[in-house]
N, C-alpha and C positions, 0 to 999 in steps of 0.2 A: 560792024554795026548790027548785022544780022544776028550774030552770036549774042550781042547785048540784049536784044529784045527777047530772045529765047530764055535767057537767064532771068529776066524780070517776070516772065509769065510763070516759070517754075516757082519762083519765090512767092508770087501771089497765091498760087494753088496751095502751097504749104501753109500759109497764114489762114486761108479759108478752111483748110482741113483741121487746123488747131482750134479755131473758134466755133466750129460746127457744134460740138456737144454743149458748149455753154449757151449758145443761142437756142438750142432745142429745149434745154432746161428752163430758160427764162420764158420761152413761149408757153411751155406747159404750166408754169406757175401762174402766169397771167390769165390763162384760160380757167384754171381752178378758182382763182379769186373772183373772176367775173361770174361764175356759176353759183357761188355761195349765197344763200338767202340773207337778206338784211334783217337785223334785229334792232329794235328800239331799246335804248338804254333808259331804264327806269330810275328816277331819282331815289336815292336812299334817304329814308326818314330817320333822323337821329333818334336813338333810344335814350330814355332817362335812366340815370343810375339808381334812383330811389323810386319807391312806390308812393303813390298819392296817399296821404294820411286820411283815415276815415274821420269824418266830422264827429266831434265829441257830442255827447248828449246835452241837451239844454239843461241849464241849471234848474229850471222849473220842474224837470222830470226827476231830479235827484232829491227826493224828500222822503227818506225812510222814516217810518213811524217809531221804530225802536232801534237804537244803536248804542254802541259802547265806545268809549275812548280809552286808550291804553297809554300810560305815561311811564317811562322808564325812570327808576329811582334807585336809592340805596337804603338798606336797613341800617339804622344807627342806634347806638345806645343813648338813652336819654341823659345818662350821666356816666362819667368815668371817675371812679373814686380812688384817690391815692390812699394807701395804707402806710401810715407814718408811725415812727417811734416817738414817744414823749420823753424818753430818757437818753442820755449820752452813755450808753453801755455797750459792751461787746455782745454780739449775737452768738448764743451758745446752741440754739436749735433753729433751723430754718427749714420750714416745711414746703417751700416752693422749689420745685425741681426744673420747671420748664415754662415757657410762654404757652398760653393756651390751656394750662392746667385748670381744672374746675375745682372751685372751693365753695363750701356752703357757709351760710351766715352763722357766726358763732364758732366756726372751726378755728382751732389754734394753728396759726401759721408761723409763729416765731416765738422764741423765748430769749430774754436778755439776762445777762449775768446779774444776780441779785445778792452776791456776797457782800458787797460794800453796804448795800441798804440794810441787810439783816444785822450787820454790825452796828449801824447807826440806830437801828430800832432797839437793840439791847441797851445801848447807852441812854436812849430816850426813856425807856421804861424805868431805868434806875433813877433818872432825873425826876420822873413823875412820882416815884415812890418817895423820894426825898421831899418833894413839894407837898405831897399828901401828909407826911409826918409834920411838917411845919404848919400846915393848915390846921391840923388837929391840935397842935400845941397852942396856937393862937386862941382857939375857941376854949380850950381847957384853961388857959390863963384868964379868960373872962368868967370863970366859975362854972363852966359846963363840964359834966362828967363825960368820960370816954364813950360810954354807951348811949349818951343822950345829947350828942352834938347837934342832932337835927332839931332840937328844941330851941336852938339859938335863932334870933330873928334873921330874916333874909338879908337885911342891910349889913348886919354884922358878919354873916357868912360870906357875903360878897367882898367885904373889905379883907377878910381872912384869905380868901382865894387869891386876891390881887397881891397882897403882901407876901404870901408864901411862894408865889410864882407858879401856883397850881394850874391856872388857866393857860399860861404860856407852854408849860411842859406837856399838858394834855393836847394842845393844838399841834405841837411839833410831832408828837407820836402819831396822831391821826394823819398828818401830812405824809409821814414816812410810810405808814401802812398803805396809803393811797398810791404812793409811788411804787411800792412793792407790787401792787396789782398791775401796774403798767408794764411790768417785766414780762407779762404774758400778753402777746399780741394776737387778737382774733380778727377774723374777717368780718367787716361790718355789714356786708351784703353777700348774697350768692352771685356767682358769676365766674368769668374766665380771667385768668391772670394775664396782664400785659406789662411791659416796660419794667422788667426786673432790674433794680438798681443797687442791690446789695447781695450779700452771700453769707454763708456760714462762717463764723468767726470774724466777720466784718465789724466795723465800728458804726453803730447806729447813732444818729444825731437827731436831736429834737426838731421836729418840723420837716425833716427830709423823708421823702417817700421810700419805703423799702421796695415797693412794687405798686402796681395799680390793678384795679378790678373793674371789668366791664359788667355793669348790672344788666343781666339778660332778662330779668323780670320786668324791666321797663324799657321797651323798645319802641322805636318809631320808624316810619318810612318817609324819606324826604324825596321830593320830586318837583319838577317844574311843569307848569301848564301854560298854554297860550292865553293871551289876554282875552280872546273871545270865548274862552271856556271858564273864565273865572266865576261866573254866576253859578256854575254847577258844583263848585267846591267851596261852599259856605261852611262856616264853623258848625261842627256837629254833624255834617253830612257823613253818611255811611259809604265806605268804599271797600273794595276787596283787593288784596295783594297776592300775587303769585311770584314764585322764585324760580330761577334757572335750575337750581339744585333739585327742587321738588315741583315740577311744572303741573303735576296733577292735583296739587293741594291749593286751596284758597284760604286765605287768612283774613278775617274781618278786621277792619280798622275804622277809626273815627277821626275826621279832620279836627286837629287840635291847634293848628297855627297856620295863618296865611300872611305872607309878607305884605306890608302896606306899600311896597315900592315895586314898580315894574322896571325891569332892566332894559338895557339898550336894544336887546333882541326881542322885546315884547313878551317876555316870560315872567311868570310870578312863581316864587318859591312857596311850596305848600308842604306841610308836615301832617302826618296822621299817626295816631297812637295805636299800637298793636297789642293784642292780648298775648301773654306769654305762651310760647310753644317750643317744644324741644328741637324742632327743625329750623327755628329762626336764630340766626347769628348775625352780629354786627358785621357790616361790610358786604353782605349778600346783595346781588343785583335783583331788583324786584320790578314788577310791572303792576301798576295800579289801575284799576278799572272802576268806572262808575256808570250807572245807567240812569240818566236824568229822567225825571217825570215830565212828560209832555203836557203842556198846559193847553 
């Protein structure tokens, strides 16, 4: 029994010795926490992701005395002219080499084969000579001498021309000579070539275009304006156009057409006629400005 008690006391001492460091650390930690000054937690104010927008100026303050409006548009040709053949003949000379080629009014741009026409003209001239001989024979049969056929009355000469076939033969020759002139095709206006539809040694057909010419001497600028600006773009109003290609140049124009219809977007189509200028070409982007007169 005595030995048992001694054993229990030794075991208790070992446990106390093992827990001693831990108890000392816990006591030190509690003392440090107790001595720490208390701080109040301040509530965090949430920050906004965007800045407050500045108030816009009142509409009453936005009253400029002079202002300009700019409208984007396109420069267009007033007309695009097709160059057609009047004859069904082969093209033996074609002076058009590429799209965009410049041609002048009256310039020869194509020639058609005239061999068949010249042969017809020779036959027609022979027919006319025969008719003239018959015409004179009729008048001489009425008693008029060869050198004095003009002395015959007009009604008799008229009958003689009809009976001899002189009128028909002369009309046929004139028609063939006119067709011969059609073998030379000239540019009707000055401009740039578009839509080439034939080539050298191709077959020309009456009414079919060989190519087209854009008339650069008659250009216009087309643009759209808002409905509330319509009053400033009356017929005859003066405007100025600038282009992206030559932004430093201003080209005068005159309002020549205003659409009578407002589209679903509240826009009105307007056209202004431009004076000819070497820097203006159809298809250019333009900006049209007008300075309205304040009443």
